[in-house]
C-alpha positions as CSV (number, residue, x, y, z in Angstrom):
1,X,-50.2,17.1,-73.8
2,X,-51.6,13.7,-74.6
3,X,-55.1,12.9,-73.2
4,X,-53.6,9.9,-71.3
5,X,-56.6,9.5,-69.0
6,X,-58.9,8.9,-72.0
7,X,-56.4,6.4,-73.5
8,X,-56.2,4.5,-70.2
9,X,-60.0,4.1,-70.2
10,X,-60.1,3.2,-73.8
11,X,-57.4,0.5,-73.4
12,X,-59.1,-0.7,-70.2
13,X,-62.4,-1.5,-71.9
14,X,-60.9,-2.8,-75.2
15,X,-59.7,-6.1,-73.7
16,X,-63.0,-7.1,-72.0
17,X,-65.0,-6.1,-75.1
18,X,-62.9,-8.4,-77.2
19,X,-63.6,-11.3,-74.9
20,X,-67.3,-10.7,-74.3
21,X,-68.1,-13.1,-77.2
22,X,-66.7,-16.0,-75.1
23,X,-68.8,-15.0,-72.0
24,X,-72.3,-14.5,-73.6
25,X,-74.1,-15.1,-70.3
26,X,-72.6,-11.9,-68.9
27,X,-73.7,-9.9,-71.9
28,X,-77.2,-11.5,-71.8
29,X,-77.8,-9.6,-68.6
30,X,-76.6,-6.3,-69.9
31,X,-79.7,-4.3,-68.9
32,X,-79.4,-5.3,-65.2
33,X,-75.7,-4.4,-65.3
34,X,-76.5,-1.1,-66.9
35,X,-79.0,-0.2,-64.2
36,X,-76.7,-1.2,-61.4
37,X,-73.8,0.6,-62.9
38,X,-75.7,3.8,-63.4
39,X,-77.2,3.7,-59.9
40,X,-73.7,3.2,-58.3
41,X,-72.2,5.8,-60.7
42,X,-74.7,8.5,-59.5
43,X,-73.7,7.9,-55.9
44,X,-70.0,8.0,-56.6
45,X,-70.2,11.0,-58.9
46,X,-72.0,13.0,-56.3
47,X,-69.3,12.0,-53.8
48,X,-66.6,12.8,-56.5
49,X,-68.2,16.2,-57.3
50,X,-68.3,17.3,-53.7
51,X,-64.8,16.1,-52.9
52,X,-63.5,17.9,-56.0
53,X,-65.3,21.1,-55.0
54,X,-63.8,21.1,-51.4
55,X,-60.3,20.1,-52.6
56,X,-60.0,16.6,-51.3
57,X,-58.6,15.7,-54.8
58,X,-58.1,17.5,-58.1
59,X,-57.4,16.7,-61.8
60,X,-54.6,17.6,-64.1
61,X,-56.3,18.6,-67.3
62,X,-53.0,18.4,-69.3
63,X,-53.8,14.6,-69.4
64,X,-57.5,15.0,-70.3
65,X,-59.5,15.8,-73.5
66,X,-60.3,19.2,-72.0
67,X,-64.1,18.6,-71.7
68,X,-65.3,19.5,-68.3
69,X,-68.7,18.6,-66.7
70,X,-69.6,20.1,-63.3
71,X,-66.0,20.8,-62.4
72,X,-64.7,17.3,-63.4
73,X,-63.1,16.1,-66.7
74,X,-65.2,13.9,-69.0
75,X,-62.9,11.0,-68.3
76,X,-63.9,11.0,-64.6
77,X,-67.5,10.5,-65.6
78,X,-66.6,7.7,-68.0
79,X,-64.4,6.1,-65.2
80,X,-67.5,5.1,-63.2
81,X,-69.1,3.4,-66.3
82,X,-66.0,1.7,-67.8
83,X,-64.1,0.5,-64.7
84,X,-67.0,-1.4,-63.2
85,X,-67.7,-3.1,-66.5
86,X,-64.0,-4.1,-66.8
87,X,-63.7,-5.2,-63.2
88,X,-66.9,-7.2,-63.0
89,X,-66.2,-8.8,-66.3
90,X,-63.0,-10.2,-64.7
91,X,-65.1,-11.4,-61.7
92,X,-67.6,-13.2,-63.9
93,X,-64.9,-14.7,-66.1
94,X,-63.2,-16.1,-63.0
95,X,-66.3,-17.7,-61.5
96,X,-67.4,-19.0,-64.9
97,X,-64.1,-20.6,-65.6
98,X,-63.8,-22.0,-62.1
99,X,-66.9,-22.0,-59.9
100,X,-64.8,-23.0,-56.9
101,X,-62.7,-19.9,-57.2
102,X,-63.8,-18.4,-53.9
103,X,-63.0,-18.1,-50.2
104,X,-64.5,-20.7,-47.9
105,X,-67.5,-19.7,-45.7
106,X,-65.6,-19.5,-42.5
107,X,-62.7,-17.5,-43.9
108,X,-65.0,-15.1,-45.6
109,X,-67.1,-14.6,-42.5
110,X,-64.2,-13.8,-40.2
111,X,-62.5,-11.7,-42.8
112,X,-65.6,-9.6,-43.2
113,X,-66.1,-9.1,-39.5
114,X,-62.5,-8.1,-39.1
115,X,-62.6,-5.6,-42.0
116,X,-65.9,-4.1,-40.7
117,X,-64.4,-3.5,-37.2
118,X,-61.1,-2.2,-38.7
119,X,-62.5,0.2,-41.3
120,X,-65.3,1.5,-39.0
121,X,-62.6,2.2,-36.3
122,X,-60.5,4.0,-38.9
123,X,-63.5,6.1,-40.0
124,X,-64.3,7.1,-36.4
125,X,-60.8,7.8,-35.3
126,X,-60.0,9.9,-38.5
127,X,-63.3,11.8,-38.7
128,X,-61.4,15.0,-39.6
129,X,-59.9,13.4,-42.7
130,X,-62.7,13.5,-45.2
131,X,-61.5,10.8,-47.6
132,X,-60.6,8.4,-44.9
133,X,-63.7,8.9,-42.8
134,X,-66.3,8.8,-45.7
135,X,-64.5,6.1,-47.6
136,X,-64.2,3.7,-44.7
137,X,-67.7,4.4,-43.4
138,X,-69.1,3.5,-46.9
139,X,-66.9,0.4,-47.0
140,X,-68.2,-0.7,-43.6
141,X,-71.8,-0.3,-44.8
142,X,-71.1,-2.2,-48.0
143,X,-69.4,-5.1,-46.1
144,X,-72.2,-5.2,-43.6
145,X,-74.8,-5.5,-46.3
146,X,-72.7,-8.2,-47.9
147,X,-72.5,-10.1,-44.6
148,X,-76.2,-9.9,-44.0
149,X,-77.6,-10.6,-47.5
150,X,-74.9,-11.5,-49.9
151,X,-72.5,-13.9,-48.2
152,X,-72.0,-16.2,-51.2
153,X,-71.2,-13.3,-53.4
154,X,-68.7,-12.0,-50.9
155,X,-66.9,-15.4,-50.9
156,X,-66.6,-15.2,-54.7
157,X,-65.7,-11.5,-54.8
158,X,-63.0,-11.7,-52.3
159,X,-61.2,-14.1,-54.6
160,X,-61.8,-12.2,-57.8
161,X,-60.9,-8.9,-56.2
162,X,-57.4,-10.1,-55.7
163,X,-57.2,-10.6,-59.5
164,X,-58.9,-7.3,-60.1
165,X,-56.2,-5.6,-58.0
166,X,-53.6,-6.4,-60.7
167,X,-55.1,-4.0,-63.4
168,X,-56.2,-1.7,-60.5
169,X,-52.6,-1.1,-59.5
170,X,-51.6,-0.5,-63.1
171,X,-54.5,2.0,-63.9
172,X,-54.6,3.7,-60.5
173,X,-50.8,3.8,-60.4
174,X,-50.7,5.8,-63.6
175,X,-53.5,8.0,-62.5
176,X,-51.7,8.9,-59.3
177,X,-48.3,9.5,-60.9
178,X,-46.5,6.2,-61.4
179,X,-44.6,6.1,-64.7
180,X,-45.5,9.7,-65.6
181,X,-44.1,13.1,-64.7
182,X,-47.1,14.5,-62.8
183,X,-50.2,12.7,-61.5
184,X,-53.5,12.9,-63.4
185,X,-55.3,12.7,-60.0
186,X,-53.8,14.5,-57.0
187,X,-54.9,13.9,-53.4
188,X,-54.8,16.3,-50.5
189,X,-52.9,14.3,-47.9
190,X,-54.5,16.3,-45.1
191,X,-57.7,14.4,-46.0
192,X,-56.3,10.9,-46.0
193,X,-54.0,8.7,-43.9
194,X,-51.0,9.5,-46.0
195,X,-50.3,5.8,-46.6
196,X,-49.4,5.0,-50.2
197,X,-49.1,1.7,-52.0
198,X,-46.6,2.9,-54.6
199,X,-48.4,6.2,-55.5
200,X,-51.9,5.0,-54.6
201,X,-53.6,6.1,-51.4
202,X,-54.5,3.1,-49.3
203,X,-58.1,4.4,-49.2
204,X,-58.4,3.8,-53.0
205,X,-58.6,0.0,-52.4
206,X,-61.6,0.4,-50.1
207,X,-63.1,2.9,-52.6
208,X,-62.8,0.4,-55.4
209,X,-64.2,-2.5,-53.3
210,X,-67.3,-0.4,-52.3
211,X,-67.9,0.7,-55.9
212,X,-67.5,-2.8,-57.4
213,X,-69.2,-4.9,-54.8
214,X,-72.0,-2.3,-54.4
215,X,-72.5,-2.7,-58.1
216,X,-72.5,-6.5,-57.9
217,X,-75.1,-6.6,-55.1
218,X,-77.5,-4.4,-57.1
219,X,-76.8,-6.4,-60.3
220,X,-77.5,-9.7,-58.6
221,X,-80.6,-8.4,-56.9
222,X,-82.0,-7.1,-60.2
223,X,-81.1,-10.2,-62.0
224,X,-83.0,-12.4,-59.5
225,X,-86.1,-10.2,-59.1
226,X,-86.6,-8.9,-62.6
227,X,-85.7,-12.2,-64.3
228,X,-88.5,-13.9,-62.4
229,X,-91.0,-11.5,-63.9
230,X,-89.9,-12.0,-67.5
C-alpha cells in the first residue's frame, strides 16, 4: 500500500518550510529549537517505545515505508521532529503577526488551575488505564511548570493552540482512521477513556499540548540563557 504516514509528514512540513523566509526571526534561533525538539523527542520516544511494547497502541505498516526502528516505524520517529516544528511555527507566526493574540492573564490563570485539577483527577481515578493516567499526569506537570515559570507563554500558547488544533485534527484524524479504510495508529481502548473526537482519543489533545508546550518552555529558556552568553 501507499506509505501514507510518510506523505502526511512530508505535506505537513512542506507548508511551514515555504513560509520560513517570511519569518526569519524563527529560523534565526534554529539551534535552540533543535536542542529543545530533540530533548522532548527523546522523552516522548521512550514513552512511545514502552507503550508500543506493552500494546497501548500499535502501527499499521501497510501505510508506512516499512523501515522499523526499535519496534516502531521510521515515520513515528520523524513525527516527533516534524510535528513540533510545524506546530510551533504556527505559534510564532501567530504572535509575530499579532502580538496581542493571547488569553488575558486572569483567564489564563483560572483555566490553568482548572485544567491541572481536572487532568490530575482523571490521572488518579484512571490509574489502571495507562494512556489516560500517564498522559494526564504529564500534562498536569507541564501545566504546573507553565503556571509557575512561563505564564506569559501560556497566555500566548493557549490562543495559538486553538489554531494548531485545526491541522492537528486533520493529521491525527487520518492517522486514527478518518478518511481511510483502516487506522495507521490503533489504540487499545482498555488503556484510555474510550472518548473519541471523531476518531481521535481525547487523550491525544493533552499529549499534543504537553509535547508542544514542553518544547516551547525549553526553547524559550535556551534562547534567553544561551543568547545572553553569545
